[in-house]
TIPA-37285 format. One record per atom (N, C-alpha, C, CB): x, y, z. Coordinates in steps of 0.05 Angstrom, whole numbers, plus 5000, padded with zeros to 4 digits. Each point is the difference from the previous one (the first is absolute). Glycine has a CB too. Example, Ala and Ser with C-alpha at 12.3 -4.5 7.8 and 13.67 -1.06 7.14 Angstrom:
BEGIN
526448865156 498250245000 501850245000 496249775025 503150444961 501650245001 498550225014 502449874957 
This chain:
BEGIN
931968113432 502450145008 501449835022 498050454988 504849535011 501249815020 500150115027 502649824966 497549985054 500250085029 503149955006 494949865013 506250344999 502849985008 500550045030 501150174955 500849675056 500850045028 503150064999 496149685019 504750534994 502850075004 500250055029 500750194953 501549695059 500350055030 502749875010 494850015006 505550015019 502249875014 498949905026 503550294979 497949515034 499349935027 502649925015 495249864985 504250015038 502349935018 501849804989 497250105036 502149764942 501849814988 501950134979 496649655008 502550604982 501650144979 501350255009 497049804969 502250315054 501150255008 500550015028 497850214964 504449925045 500750045029 497950175013 505149964990 494950035038 498350185016 500750304993 499749655038 502850404956 500950284993 498450104977 504749925016 495349914961 498550094976 497050015006 503649784970 495450015045 497050015006 499350245016 499949515000 502050585017 499350245015 499650244984 502349815036 499450214943 500050234983 497450004983 505350014999 493449774997 497849984982 497350005017 503049734965 497350295061 497649985016 497850214994 503149825034 494550104965 497750184995 498150005025 500349924947 498950315060 497850035019 497449994983 503050295035 494749664977 497650014985 499550274985 498249685032 502550544981 499750264988 501850034976 498950185044 503549714958 502050014978 499049824977 503950085032 494849704973 498949844978 497750164987 501249555025 497250594990 497850154988 501450224981 496849925042 505350214969 501350224985 501149894973 501250255044 500049514959 501349884976 497949924978 503849815031 494050074979 497949904981 498850254987 498949585028 500950664986 498650234988 501550104979 498050105041 504649834953 501550094976 499049884977 503850075025 495049714975 499049864974 498050184987 500649535020 499550504955 498050134984 500250315003 497049595006 505350515005 500550285004 501850134982 499049925044 501849944935 501950124981 502949985010 496450314986 504249525030 502850005012 501649774987 498350195044 500949724932 501549804987 499249725005 503550315001 494249645013 499249745008 497249954990 502950025039 496450114940 497049984990 499649724986 499550544992 502649345002 499549724988 499249795021 503450104964 496849985062 499449825022 496950035005 504950035020 493649784972 497050055005 498949915026 499649964953 501849855062 499149915025 502749955019 495549784975 504250255050 502249965016 499249945030 502550314968 498749495046 499749965027 502949985012 495349774994 505250355030 502849975011 499849875027 501550414976 499949365026 500349875026 502650065012 497149654987 502950465037 502450085013 499849925030 500750384967 501349445039 500249895028 502950035007 496149664996 504650265028 502949995008 501649824985 498650115044 500149694944 501649804984 499650004970 499749745040 498750454949 499550014973 499050264991 499249545002 501450544973 498650234984 499649884973 502150415025 495349584968 499449904973 497950194988 501149515014 499250534960 498150144983 498749814981 502650415005 494749584996 498449844981 498650214983 499249595032 501350374941 499050204982 498949884974 503250325019 495049814969 499049944972 501250214982 495749795016 505850124965 501550204982 500849834977 501950305037 498449834938 501149864977 502649895005 497650284973 503249515012 502649875003 502350204998 498049574982 501850604997 502150174995 500550215022 499149924953 498950135063 500150185023 500649885027 496950264974 503849485026 500349865027 502550115013 497749584983 504250525003 502450115012 499650265017 502449804962 495250335031 499350245015 499449955029 498450184957 501249565050 499249935028 502550045016 496449654988 506150305002 502650055014 500250305005 502249604978 497250564999 500450295002 497950115021 501750034949 495849865051 498150085020 501049955028 496449914967 504749865039 500949955027 502450165006 498249554998 503550504982 502550155006 499250315007 502849684967 495350425016 499450285006 498550055025 500050054952 498249765054 498350045024 501649965025 496049864976 506149995024 501549955025 502750134997 497649575010 503250584969 502550154999 502449814998 497950385027 502049394960 502349824997 500649984971 498949745041 503750264952 500749974970 499149734991 504050315004 494949684972 499249734987 502249785000 497150264970 505449835025 502249824999 500649875028 501950294962 497449875059 500349875028 497849805005 502150425018 495649614969 497749815004 500249754986 497350385005 503449634969 499749804981 501449715008 499850404966 502449635047 501049735009 498449845021 504250214991 493949935021 498549895022 497149924992 502850275031 496549824944 497249974990 499449744988 500050484993 497649435009 498949784984 497750114984 501549655034 497850214944 497850094984 498349764990 502750414986 494749615017 498349774991 497950124983 500849725042 498150124940 497950094980 497649815000 503750204970 494049895030 497549864995 499849785021 500250104949 499949635042 499649785016 502249995021 497649774962 504650295033 502349985019 499650225022 503349834962 495750415029 499450205019 497949925019 501350324968 496549545021 498049905017 501049785019 496750124964 504949695027 501149815017 501650105023 500049734961 501350475033 501950145022 498050135022 504050124963 494150045028 498350125018 498449795017 499850394968 499449395018 498649805016 501749885021 497349904960 505250075034 501849895019 500450195023 502349744963 498150535032 500250215019 497549995018 502850284969 494849715020 497650025017 499649755016 497850304966 503149475025 499949765014 502249965021 497949824961 504150365040 502149995020 502349834993 496650085032 503549824942 502249834992 502750164992 496349674984 503250605013 502250154990 501250175025 497850014951 501149945073 500850175023 502649905012 495350105009 506050085006 502249925015 499749795019 501450414994 496149585020 499149805017 497549864986 501950255042 498549514948 498149874984 497250005015 503749714978 494150375007 497550005012 499150245018 500949544997 500950665005 499250215019 497450134990 505050105013 493449965008 497250094993 499850314991 498449665034 503550494972 499750294997 500050074969 502250095046 499049764939 500450084970 497350024988 504549784995 493650035011 497450004986 498650275005 499749495004 500450595020 498750285005 501550214987 498349855043 504350144953 501550204986 499350014971 503649955032 495849814954 499149984973 497350154998 502549564993 495750375026 497350125001 500350335000 498249575027 503550514992 500450295003 501150124975 500849945048 501049944941 501350114974 497750044978 504649765010 493750034988 497750034981 498250235007 500249524992 499250505034 498150225009 501350284994 498049695039 504650334967 501250264996 499850074968 503449925043 497349884941 499950064972 497150064990 504149704995 494050155016 497350074993 499450305007 498549515007 502450575018 499550275008 501250204981 499949855046 502350094940 501450184983 498949974971 504349985031 494149844966 498749944971 502049874982 497150405004 504749465006 502049864981 499549704996 503550345015 494349584992 499249714997 497749984979 501549895048 499049944932 498149954981 499149715002 501950354971 497049555006 498849745004 502149775001 495950184976 506549875012 502149794999 501149975028 501350104952 499850115059 501149975027 498249955022 503150284986 494349815011 498149945020 499549695000 497950474994 502049424981 499449704998 502449875014 497250024955 505250055036 502449895009 500249995031 502050154956 497750075056 500350045029 497849845014 502150474995 495449554995 497949865012 500649705000 496750364986 504349554992 500749714998 502149915020 498850014953 503250195048 502349955018 499149985031 503150254965 495249945042 499050025028 498249745007 500050544996 498549394983 498349755003 502049765004 496150184969 506049825016 501949775005 501350015026 500949984953 499950255055 501250015028 498249925022 502750344985 494649745012 498249905020 499549714999 497950434999 502049454977 499849724999 502449865012 497350064960 505250035035 502349885011 500049995029 502550154962 496550075051 499950005028 497749855013 502350414997 495549564989 497749885010 500149704996 497650414993 503849494984 499949724993 502549865007 496950104965 505250055042 502649865008 500850135028 501649934948 500749965063 500950105026 502650164997 497849615023 502350544952 502550154994 500450245019 499549874952 498350215062 500450235019 499449925028 498850324965 500849415041 498949945025 502050005025 496749734973 505750205021 501949965021 501750265004 500249514989 500450585036 501650235004 502649994983 498150055047 502750174943 502450014983 502050225008 497149824963 502850255064 502250185009 500249925031 498950414965 503349655046 500549955028 497950145017 504849974990 494550275004 498250155016 497349885000 502550404992 496549524982 497449895002 499949725011 498950274963 503249585035 500249755013 500150025029 502149844961 499250365051 499950055028 497150095009 505050144998 493750004986 497350085007 498149744998 500950494982 499549334999 498449785000 500549815026 500150034947 502349955060 500849855022 498750105026 504249894977 495950395024 498850125024 497049955000 503650355001 495149674975 496949954999 499549715010 499250334958 502449495033 499649705008 500449965028 501449854956 500450325056 500949935028 497750085020 505050074989 493250095004 498050085020 497449924990 502750385014 495249595003 497449944993 498550244986 500049665038 500750584971 498650234991 502050234996 495749845023 505350194952 502150214995 498950285006 502249704964 495150345033 499050255006 500550115028 496949884967 503049935052 500350075028 502949965011 495149885006 506649984980 502849945009 501650275001 499849524979 501850495040 502050225005 502449924984 498250125046 502450034934 502449974983 502050225004 497349774967 505250165041 502050195004 502049954977 499350025051 501350234936 502050004979 502350155010 496849964964 505749905037 502650125009 501350114975 500649685041 499750594958 501450104977 497950164984 503449624999 497650574984 498450184984 501050044972 498750225041 502949574949 501050034973 498149874979 504750015019 496249964957 498349914977 498949735006 502750264969 498849545041 499049735006 497750025021 504649804989 495850385031 498250025024 497450114987 503750085037 496550124945 497550144989 498749784983 502050494999 499349364985 498649794983 498549825017 503550024965 497749895059 498849825018 497450125012 504649815008 495550465000 497850125010 497750014981 503150265027 497649824946 498050024979 498749724997 502650384976 499149405022 498849744995 498049925024 504249864973 496750225051 498349935023 497550155000 503949905025 496250354968 497650164998 498049904979 502850385015 498349514963 498349904978 498749745011 503050214962 498149665057 498849765011 498250055024 504049754985 495650505020 498150075021 500950075026 497349744978 505550275025 501350075027 499350295008 504049684992 495150355033 499250265010 501650115021 495749884988 505749965027 501650095023 503149964992 496249865034 505050344956 502950004990 501550215017 498749874950 503450055064 501950175011 502750004988 497549955040 503450274952 502850024986 501950105023 498250114949 503849735055 502250095019 502450044986 498149755035 503250494966 502250104987 502150145017 497050044962 505349995028 502250155016 499050285005 503849734980 495150404998 499150275003 496950014991 504950174991 493750025021 497250024993 499850144972 498750025050 503350164946 500050154974 499749824976 502850335021 498849474979 499949804978 497549834999 504849985002 494149965020 497849815003 497350174993 502649715037 497350544969 497550144999 498649994972 501850295038 499949764939 498750014974 498749714994 503450374982 498149425027 498749724995 497549985016 504549784992 495650315033 497649955019 497650184988 503249925044 497450314945 497850174989 498849874975 502250425019 499549474964 498949884976 498149755007 504250174972 496749695048 498649735005 498550005027 503749754973 495950485040 498450025024 501149825021 495950114973 506749925034 501149835020 501050165022 501349674966 499050215058 501450145024 503049994995 496249875034 505150314980 502949994998 501250015030 499950234952 502749675049 501250035026 503049964993 495849815028 506050274992 502949984996 501049745013 500450514999 502149434997 501249745010 499850005031 503249974960 496750255054 499750005028 497549855010 502650435000 495349554983 497649875005 499749724990 498450425001 504149484990 499749734986 499149795018 503550114971 497349875054 499449795017 496750035006 505250005021 493950204983 497250055004 498449904975 501150425030 500149664945 498649924976 500149684997 501250454979 501049425030 499949724996 498149865021 504850034980 494850115043 498149885020 497250014986 502850145042 496550074942 497450014987 499649844974 499850445020 502649504967 500049884973 498849704998 504150294991 494449684988 499349734992 502149934976 494650055015 506050144972 501949944976 502050234999 496349744972 506250185025 502150214996 501349954973 500950045050 499150184933 501649984976 502450195002 495949894973 506550015025 502350185005 501650034973 500149845050 500350414944 501550084975 501450265004 496649764971 505750225043 501750255004 502649974985 498150065046 503450154953 502650004986 502349985021 498050274961 501249635062 502149995023 502249794992 496350115036 506249944972 502149814994 500449795018 501850344980 496449655041 500449795020 497149915012 504850195011 495249605004 497449915011 498750215020 501849544995 495750515001 498650185016 498349875022 500050304961 499149465034 498349855019 501349745007 495950214980 505349775047 501549775008 497949795011 504450285011 496449474987 498349785011 499350035029 502049714968 500050415047 499450015030 497650225004 505349875015 494750334969 498150195002 497349904992 503450314993 496449524988 497449884990 499249815021 501150054950 500549795062 499349835021 498750145024 503649724986 497750495021 498850185023 497450124992 504650135015 494949934961 497550114993 497949784998 502350384975 498549385015 497949794997 499249925028 501949824956 499750215063 499449915029 497650195011 505149845008 494750394980 498050195008 497349984983 504050325015 495949504967 497850014979 497849805006 503450134966 496849705056 498049825007 499449814977 498350355031 503949544959 499949784979 498750104974 499749645038 500250624958 499050114974 502249964979 497050365024 502649514953 502049954981 501050274986 498049534993 504450474995 501150224989 501349904972 500850245048 498349884930 501249924974 502050224994 495949754984 506650195009 502150194994 501049954972 501450025047 498350194936 500949964970 502350214996 494949844982 507550065014 502450174997 500850014971 501649885046 497850344942 500850034971 502350174997 495649934986 506050145034 502350154999 502549844991 497950295034 503949854952 502549864995 502150235006 498249654965 503550305056 500249785018 497549985017 505050055000 494849725015 497649955015 499850195026 500249504983 497250575019 499550185026 499549845025 498050364970 501149385026 499149845023 502049755003 494950144993 505849825031 501749775007 498749734992 501950285038 499349574942 498849754994 499249815023 502450054961 499149985061 499349835022 497350055013 504849965007 493950274984 497450065009 497849804992 501550474999 499149394980 498249794990 499849765017 501050174957 500949815061 499849765020 498350075025 504649854985 494650415019 498550075023 497149894996 503050415009 495949465013 497049934996 498350224994 500749655031 497450314949 498250194995 500850194976 498749955048 503850034944 501150174979 500349844974 502450285035 496749834942 500649904976 501450214981 496249695008 506350254987 501750214985 500649904971 502450145045 497150024937 500649994973 502250224993 495249824991 506750074995 502150204989 500349964969 502649995044 499250174945 500350024969 500549724989 502050495003 499449345012 500649754989 497549834993 504350025026 493949964995 497649834995 497950164985 500949735041 499150524961 498250184983 500849974970 499550335039 503149694958 500949974969 499449734990 503750335005 496549475011 499349734990 496949994992 503849795030 494450334987 497350004994 499450184977 499149905045 502450334953 499750164975 500749864974 501150385029 501049494972 500849844976 497949794993 504850075012 494049805008 497849824996 497650134986 501649755039 497750504973 497750154988 500750074971 498750195044 503849924949 500850054973 499849774982 502850345017 498249424994 499949754983 497449934993 503949855021 493950194999 497349944994 498850194979 499649825046 501450424953 499150204978 501149904976 500050395029 502649544969 501149934976 498749744989 504350225014 494749605002 498549764991 497250074988 502449745037 496750514969 497550104988 500450104971 498450125046 504249944946 500450144974 498749834977 504450215018 496049534980 498749874976 497050045001 503849674997 494850345026 497250045001 499250274990 499849695037 502050514971 499450294991 500550004970 501450235045 500849654946 500550024972 497949884982 504750005014 494049794996 497649894986 497750194996 501349585019 498350585003 497850204999 501050224981 498449905049 504150174951 501050214981 499549924971 503450135034 497349624959 499749914973 497150004993 504249725003 494050205014 497250014995 499050274994 499549615027 501350584989 499050284997 501450134975 499250045051 503449904945 501450104977 498549894973 504750025028 494549744970 498949904976 497450184994 501949525009 496750565012 497650174997 500850284989 497749755038 504450354973 500850284993 501249994971 500850135049 500749644945 500949994972 497949974981 504049835015 493950024991 497649984982 499050264995 498649565016 501150615006 499050294998 501850154979 498250015051 504449974952 501950154983 499549904973 503550065035 496249684959 499649914973 497550114987 502549605013 495450415005 497550104989 500250284991 497549695029 504250464984 500550274990 501250034973 500450115046 501349694949 501350004974 498049934977 504549875023 493450034983 497849924981 498150244995 500149525016 500050685003 498050214999 500450174975 499650005049 502950084941 500350154975 498649874975 504450165019 496149564981 498949854977 496850005003 504449704997 494750275026 497050015003 498950274992 500249665037 501150574971 499350254994 500050024969 501950185044 500349734943 500250034970 497949854985 504750045006 494549735005 497849844989 497450155002 502449585013 497250525010 497550145006 499750264982 500349815050 502050324946 499950234982 499549944973 502950215028 498449544962 499549914973 497149934995 504849845000 494050015019 497249944996 498350255001 500849555020 499950654996 498250245003 500250164975 500750015050 501850014938 500250134973 498349894979 504550095012 495549644987 498349884979 497150035005 503449694992 495950295034 497350075008 498950264991 501049735037 500850484970 499050264993 500150064970 501650145045 500249744940 500050044971 497549874988 505150024999 494249755010 497749864989 497550125007 502449615001 497550515024 497650135009 499550264983 500849815047 501450334948 499750254986 499349944971 503350225029 497549564960 499249934973 497149934999 504549844990 494750005028 497149915002 498150255004 501449555019 499450614999 498250235006 499850184977 501249975048 500850054935 499750174976 497949894982 504850135003 495049614996 498149874983 497350015009 503549714987 496050365040 497550035013 499350265010 500549565011 499550634971 499550295008 497550055015 502550134960 495649705038 497250065011 499849915030 497949944952 504249945059 499949935029 499950235018 502549614990 495850385031 499950235018 502249955021 494750084994 505950125023 502349965020 499749765018 500550505001 497049435008 499749765016 500649744985 496650255027 502749754949 500649764981 502849984995 495750054977 505550195018 503049984995 501449915026 499850384965 499449685058 501249935025 499749705004 499050455018 498749444975 499549705004 501949854981 495050075014 505350044962 501949874981 502849995010 497150174963 503750055049 502850035012 500349815023 500350494987 497649515031 500149795024 500349724989 497150295029 501449654948 500249734990 503049944991 495050014986 506250174999 502849954991 501849975023 499350264961 500449915061 501749975023 499649745013 499950485007 497949414996 499449735011 501049784984 496150195019 503949834955 501149814982 503049975002 496350104969 505150145031 502949995002 501049905028 500250394968 498349705053 500749905027 499849715001 498650425020 499149464971 499949715001 501849854983 495650075011 505350044965 501649874983 502950005012 497050124961 503850105050 502850035011 500249895027 500750404973 497249575044 500249895027 501549745002 495850235009 503549564975 501649755004 503050044996 496049754986 504850424993 502950044997 501250155022 499449994952 499450225058 501350155020 500149835026 498450434978 499449425028 500149845024 502249794999 495350085005 505149804971 502149804999 502850135003 497049714971 503450525017 502650145003 500550065029 499550204954 498349895060 500550065029 500549755016 497050404996 501749384998 500549765013 502749874996 495449964998 505750084978 502649884993 502250205007 497949724964 501550525046 502250205003 502449895020 496450404991 502849455027 502149925019 501149744995 498050265032 500949604946 501049724992 502550004985 495549864999 505749904997 502549964984 499450064971 501849665032 495650354960 499450014971 499150294994 498649514997 501650685021 499050274995 501150124975 499750055048 502849924948 501150124976 499149884972 503950105030 495449644972 498949864977 497350124994 502549585010 495850445012 497350114996 500150284989 498349715038 503650454971 500250284992 500850024972 501150135046 500749704944 501049994974 497749914981 504749915017 493849884990 498049904984 497650224996 501349505016 498250645007 497850234997 500950204982 498249945046 504150154957 501150214982 500049914970 502950165039 497649594957 500249904972 497149964988 504549765011 493750135007 497249964991 498750264993 499549605028 500950614988 498650244995 501850214984 497449895043 504850024948 501950184983 500850265014 498049824958 502550165068 500550255016 502750124991 497249835041 504849994951 502550114993 500250084972 501849745034 496350214949 500150084973 498150234992 501349544990 497450585030 497850194992 501350285001 496149705018 504150434958 500850295000 497350155003 504449944971 495750245048 497550165007 500550294991 498949695041 498850424950 499750274992 499650185023 498349854958 501750405040 499550185024 497449955011 502850364981 495049595004 497449965012 499649705011 498150374968 504149475030 499749755014 499249764982 498750275039 500849804935 499349794982 502349904983 495650195000 504449564992 501849904979 499650164974 499949535021 502350534964 499650164977 498249894979 504450165009 495449564991 498249884978 497449925011 503949824976 495150295048 497549945012 497850134984 502249955045 495749894946 498050114984 498450215014 499849574977 499450665011 498650215012 497250044989 504350215009 495049604970 497350054989 498649735000 501550394971 
């Protein structure tokens, strides 16, 4: 049965559309629970839903004629008319669905190339679907292959090694600027989104001493509680700078908050202890002239952006290496899909051989009425062994060639040699002209 992928992402749909389709983990569970409940989606035998801020994708196993029901499923579960969705959707089938998922897991389809979070989101999507019982052998194999590909991409290339956001780059600079980031006093000026991202990135690098300075404590308190940071108001900014090893500034102020003269006066009290200042505000919070003060190293958005572009360029240079891994893993998955196409023929051959074995056994046993049950069982075991040994080379060859370019030729030859397409069968499984005496 075909594998289908229907979805949209940041390249096909605006944030407004993506917001309307957003799923929480609980909503994904509820949506998946509708499968097999007589709600019109019984033709979908397997499904996994990937839902992030930049994509919503349904991976499903369903007959070709039912693939359109995936749009209806997405429409009904999110309360959006199908006609509003269709212009933004893409659809992939079998090998192309696998290729797309492999690219997603490897970080090649992300808004920021190589971002590491998506691999964990793919893993979580599979786990939620497993919990709802909507994953069978096909999607399990597909997602396990994609996760393996994503891990290889990150382990064998540098696709995720360089910081790819201003906040993460600022955190890396802070880590490099001190010998021990665990003990360094880090002051974050501002409590907005960029400031929080910077605090999060610093915490992940092991920073323990973080002070958030903001105009009001009310705005700073939620951030401080989430990341176990101290808080202070602007009135204590000078005191904070005296303590700081690193300052990261990210406010929405329309003017400079830290003048060079103030920095010089503070540095005179610090006993030659250096200060790294990272200004990620636009407009700038820190007077550029502060960089000329002995002991001060100032980074602003201009030089951070330059380093960020270098980091992204390095990630882009890794794409050919990641794509080589993708092709290698895709060839393995495609061979698996091809092997599945050979299974019905192998089953038909096995049934053909078993029908003949049983008919011959029945005929022989009628001619040997004096055999006791143990002897009859030995005769049956012998016929089973004969058929198994005779059919084994044929079945092994078909399995081996399932993923090759000659698979269809082998399948056609097998059907012709055994006459599978020409056999009319009776209700009891025998050909009408099969001898019974």
